[in-house]
C-alpha positions in Angstrom: -45.9 -29.2 93.9 -43.0 -27.7 95.9 -40.6 -28.6 93.1 -42.6 -26.5 90.7 -42.5 -23.5 93.0 -38.8 -23.9 93.6 -38.2 -24.2 89.8 -40.3 -21.2 89.1 -38.5 -19.2 91.8 -35.2 -20.2 90.4 -36.1 -19.2 86.9 -37.5 -15.8 88.0 -34.4 -15.2 90.2 -32.1 -16.0 87.3 -34.0 -13.9 84.9 -34.1 -11.0 87.3 -30.3 -11.1 87.9 -29.6 -11.3 84.1 -28.1 -14.8 84.0 -27.2 -15.5 80.5 -26.7 -11.9 79.5 -24.2 -11.7 76.8 -23.9 -15.5 76.8 -23.1 -17.1 73.5 -25.0 -15.2 70.9 -23.1 -11.9 71.1 -26.2 -9.8 71.4 -26.0 -9.3 75.2 -29.8 -10.0 75.4 -29.4 -13.1 77.5 -31.8 -14.9 75.2 -30.4 -18.1 73.7 -27.9 -18.8 76.6 -30.7 -18.3 79.1 -33.0 -20.6 77.2 -30.4 -23.3 76.7 -30.1 -23.5 80.4 -33.5 -25.0 80.4 -33.1 -27.3 77.4 -34.7 -25.0 74.8 -32.8 -24.8 71.5 -32.8 -21.4 69.8 -32.9 -23.2 66.4 -36.1 -25.0 67.3 -38.6 -25.5 64.5 -42.0 -24.0 64.6 -44.1 -25.9 67.1 -47.1 -28.1 66.3 -50.5 -26.9 67.3 -50.5 -29.4 70.2 -47.1 -28.2 71.4 -48.1 -24.6 71.2 -51.3 -25.4 73.1 -49.4 -27.3 75.8 -46.9 -24.4 76.2 -49.7 -21.9 76.6 -51.7 -24.0 79.0 -48.6 -24.2 81.2 -47.2 -20.7 80.8 -50.5 -18.6 80.6 -54.0 -18.7 81.9 -55.0 -20.8 78.8 -54.6 -21.1 75.1 -56.8 -19.4 72.5 -56.7 -19.9 68.8 -55.0 -16.5 68.4 -52.3 -17.3 71.0 -51.6 -20.7 69.5 -51.2 -19.0 66.1 -48.9 -16.5 67.6 -46.6 -19.2 69.1 -46.7 -21.2 65.8 -45.7 -18.1 63.8 -42.2 -18.4 65.2 -40.5 -20.7 67.6 -41.0 -21.4 71.3 -37.8 -19.5 72.2 -39.1 -16.5 70.1 -42.4 -16.6 72.0 -40.7 -16.8 75.4 -38.3 -13.9 74.5 -41.4 -11.9 73.4 -43.1 -12.5 76.7 -39.9 -11.5 78.7 -39.7 -8.3 76.6 -43.2 -7.2 77.3 -43.5 -4.1 79.6 -45.1 -4.7 83.0 -48.8 -4.2 83.2 -50.1 -0.7 83.9 -53.1 -2.0 85.8 -53.2 -4.3 88.8 -55.1 -7.6 88.7 -57.6 -6.3 91.2 -58.2 -3.1 89.2 -58.7 -5.2 86.1 -61.3 -7.3 87.9 -63.0 -4.2 89.3 -63.2 -2.8 85.8 -64.5 -6.1 84.4 -67.3 -6.6 86.9 -69.7 -4.0 85.4 -69.3 -5.7 82.0 -70.1 -9.1 83.6 -73.2 -7.7 85.4 -74.5 -6.1 82.2 -74.3 -9.6 80.6 -75.6 -11.4 83.6 -77.3 -9.3 86.3 -76.6 -12.0 89.0 -72.9 -12.2 88.3 -70.6 -11.8 91.2 -66.8 -11.5 91.2 -65.0 -11.5 94.5 -62.3 -13.3 96.4 -64.9 -15.7 97.8 -65.6 -16.9 94.3 -62.2 -18.2 93.6 
């Protein structure tokens, strides 16, 4: 478990400091060189449905049919680069939950959503 946290911290630290920027592909984006550091080939074929689902179950809060289709539409490196390029969220996680609670209560009047439920 600690290995995973250390690996995640290393990846985030390297991404934050721009390791791989300008490395190898001439674009300066840091994409392929950064991905090669972790054994991901930029020339990877489109992933299978199982591979896409596995990636999404490890990298997100879970796979949906739409997200699997999005990964399969390109390559895994394309999807990772797309995620890195996304702008930061404009709403905090807590604000999102606060906004979602009225919808849950409308569907289920006894629904509760608080820290004690996680």
